N, C-alpha and C positions, 0 to 999 in steps of 0.2 A: 462940855465934853470931858470925860474922865481921862486923867493921865495915867491911870492904873494899867500896867501892861496886861495884854490878853493872856488867857490861860492856854498853855500847851497841853494837849491831851495825848496820852499814849495808852495802848492796850496793856493789859497785865502781861501778855506774852512778850512784848517789847521790853518792858521793865525787867522781867526775869531773865531775858536773854542778855541784857547789858550787865546785870549783876553777876550772872554766871560767868560771863567773859572776864569781868574784872577779877573775880575770885580765882579763875583759872590762871590768870597772868600774874597775880601778885607774887613777888614784890615789884615786878615791873609794871609800868603803865601799859594799858591796852587801848585800842582805838578802833573805830569803825564808822560807818555811815548809817544814816537813817532814811529809809524811803517813806514818803508820805505825801500829804497834800496840805498846803497852808500850814497851820499849826497842829495838824494831826499826824502823829508819828505812827506809822503802820507796820514797819519792819526794821529790825536792827540787823545789819550785815557786818560781820566781823571783818576787820582789816588786819594788816600787819603793821606793827610799829617799827619803822625803819630809822628812828632817831638814833644818833650815836650813843646817847645816854638814856636808855629806856627806863631807868629807875626814876628819873625826875623830869622826863620830857617825852613828847610823842610826836610822831609825824606819820600820817596815814600814807600807805604805799600808793603809788600812782594807779595801779591796776584797780584798786578798790574805788578810788575817786572817779575813775572813768565810768563806773557803773551809773553815774548820774545820767548819762545819755541813754542807757537801757531803761532807766526809770521813766525818762521823758517819753520814750517810745511807747511806754505802757500807759501814758497819761498821768504819771505821777511826777515826783521830783525828789532830788536829794534835799530834803527839808532840814536835815541836821547832821552834825558830826558829833560823835561821842568819844570820850576818853575817861580814864580812871585816875583817881588820886588814891593810891594804895594806903597812905598813912596820913593824909591831910584832909582838910574840909573840902566840901564840894563848892569851891569858889575859884574863879579864874585867877591864876597867878600872872605875874608880869610876863612870863614866857608864853603862857596861853594867849595873852593879849597880843603879844608880838607875832604869834603864829596864826592869828585869826585872819585868814586870807579869803574867807567866804562870808562877806557881810550880810548876804541874803539868807544864810543858814542860821539855825538855832544851834548853839553849842551846849551839849549835855555833858555834865560832869558827874561821875559816879564815885562817891567817897566810900572807902572801906576803912576809914579811921577807926570805926568801931565795927568789927567783923560781923557781929550779930545784929547790927542796925545799919544796913547800907542806906545811903541817901543819894538820890538823883535830883539835881537841880539843873535848870536850863537858863541860858543867857543869850542875849544879842550882843555881840562884840563888834562895834563899828569903828573902823579906823578913820581918823581925820588928819589930813595932811595940811597943817596950818603952819605958816612961817612964824617961828618963835626965835628969840635970841638965846641960842643954846649956850653961848659963852657966859652970858649972865646967869642963865638957869643953873649951869654947873657950879657957879660960884655961890649962888644964894639959895638953891633948893637942895634939900637932903636926899640926893639920889643914892640908891643902893645897887651895887653890882650883884645882880641876882644869879648870874652865871658868867663865865668868862666873856668879856667884851659887851655884855648886855646890861645896861643901867636903866633903872626904873624909879619913878616916883608915883605913889598912889595917893590920889586925892579923894577923901571920903565925902559922901553926900552930907550936906548940912554944915560943913565947916568952911571957914574963910580960906581961900587959896593964898599961898605966898604972893607977895606983891608982883613978882615977875609973871605970875600966872593969872593975875586978876582979869586981864582982858579976855581970858578964855571963858569966864563965867557965863557970858551971854552967848557963847558959840558952841560950847560942848557941855552936855548935861553931866553932872557928877552923879555917881563916882566915875573916875576915869584914871587911866594910867598915862604917864608920859614916859615913853621908852626911847632909848637911842642905842645904837650899836657903834662900836669903835673898831678901828683897825689896830694892828700891832704897835703903831706909833701913838695910839691914844686919840687919833683924829676921828671925829664923828663921820660915819659913812652913810648912815640912814637914821631916820627918826620918825616917830608918829605919836599921835595921841589917840587912845582907844577908850571909847565910852563903854560902860558896862551897864546893861539893863537886864534885870532878872525877870523872867516870865514864870509865874507859878505853874507847877506841873500837877496835872490831875491824871491819876491812873484809873482807867475804867475796867 
């Protein structure tokens, strides 16, 4: 059996709708949901980005997310969530991994890093709640504070993990993020490991 991720298919209309939304919202990130079936993206529905910092983050408004129930009534599903990266590549950031609350969805990222060459890529972001020694990790692993209180380490595919993360090699496929969030005292209040699997996108 092949380990190659399956292809996500989208119509030209969906592709153009996402790119148009991204361009209209630049320099802020935009977001929305995708109606479809399985790995077929059939319609892009614009949402509102209600994140506090819309330049570098996104949060889809609840009203748009509730459309998933309307989709289901029509025999479809919310198969995806999309957002834009106005000035960076179409790859999930540590914040994107932290905000991936719908593991059954495909996450689409539209990059306008090069305005004349928009890029849309798609990913499965799967959170794993595994007990790890965060005290040791914070001491031995090079975490980066990607935004206030959110710390992350990104482990590339094909590279050896730091010793404290070696036990994860058989549990979580690389690449993955290790994210944790702290309170004002610096104490960890939540953590997760998020694997990143890219699905090729075919525009029909």
